[in-house]
C-alpha positions as CSV (number, residue, x, y, z in Angstrom):
1,M,164.6,122.5,86.7
2,N,163.5,124.1,90.0
3,P,161.9,121.0,92.0
4,L,159.1,123.6,92.9
5,F,157.5,122.5,89.4
6,E,156.8,118.4,90.1
7,R,153.8,120.2,92.2
8,I,152.1,121.4,89.1
9,S,150.6,119.6,86.4
10,I,149.0,119.7,83.5
11,N,146.7,117.5,82.2
12,P,144.3,118.1,79.2
13,A,141.0,116.0,80.8
14,V,141.4,118.4,84.4
15,C,140.6,121.5,84.1
16,F,141.1,122.4,80.0
17,G,144.6,121.6,80.5
18,K,145.0,125.2,82.9
19,P,148.3,124.3,84.7
20,C,146.8,122.6,88.3
21,I,148.4,122.3,92.0
22,R,149.6,118.3,91.6
23,S,146.1,115.8,93.1
24,T,144.2,119.0,92.9
25,R,141.9,120.9,90.6
26,I,143.3,124.2,92.2
27,W,144.6,126.3,89.1
28,V,147.9,128.1,89.7
29,A,146.4,131.5,88.4
30,L,143.9,131.2,91.3
31,I,146.4,130.9,93.8
32,L,147.8,134.1,91.9
33,D,145.2,135.8,92.0
34,F,144.5,135.4,95.7
35,L,148.1,136.6,96.2
36,A,148.0,139.7,94.1
37,N,144.0,140.6,95.7
38,G,145.8,140.5,99.0
39,M,145.1,137.5,100.3
40,S,147.7,136.1,102.7
41,V,149.6,132.4,102.3
42,N,147.8,131.6,105.9
43,E,144.4,132.5,104.8
44,I,144.9,130.6,101.4
45,L,146.1,127.5,103.4
46,E,142.7,127.8,105.9
47,E,140.7,127.9,102.5
48,Y,142.6,125.1,100.9
49,P,143.9,122.7,103.8
50,Q,145.0,120.3,101.2
51,L,147.2,122.8,99.5
52,E,151.0,123.0,101.3
53,I,153.2,126.4,101.5
54,K,155.4,124.7,98.9
55,D,152.3,124.5,96.6
56,I,152.1,128.1,96.8
57,L,155.9,129.0,96.1
58,A,155.5,126.6,93.4
59,A,152.3,128.4,91.7
60,L,154.7,131.8,92.3
61,A,157.6,130.4,90.7
62,Y,155.9,129.2,87.7
63,G,154.0,132.7,87.4
64,A,157.3,134.2,87.2
65,E,159.1,131.7,85.3
66,M,155.8,132.6,82.8
67,S,156.3,136.2,83.2
68,R,160.1,135.8,81.6
69,E,157.7,134.7,78.7
70,R,160.1,130.9,79.0
71,F,158.2,128.3,78.3
72,I,158.6,125.3,81.3
73,E,158.5,122.0,80.0
74,I,155.5,120.0,82.6
75,P,154.8,116.6,81.4
76,L,151.1,116.1,80.6
77,T,149.6,113.6,82.3
78,E,147.1,111.2,81.2
79,K,145.5,109.9,84.3
80,L,141.8,112.0,84.9
81,A,141.7,113.3,88.8
82,A,139.3,112.7,91.0
């Protein structure tokens, strides 16, 4: 498994169970939408200073795997995010 996927979490109690960047409520899909709409990596990092470039790369890697119709096993977390 790609080590970048450790930066993604899925918790049914956080953001309706959508894949998020770990320890945040920032959806993977939101990052992909920003990139698709022409936002640069630096602009995203400026807008969301809690993110690191590896978080954006993790979102891209996750999106790439999903587009191949592969399912990536991301363990559910039980702990509620603050």
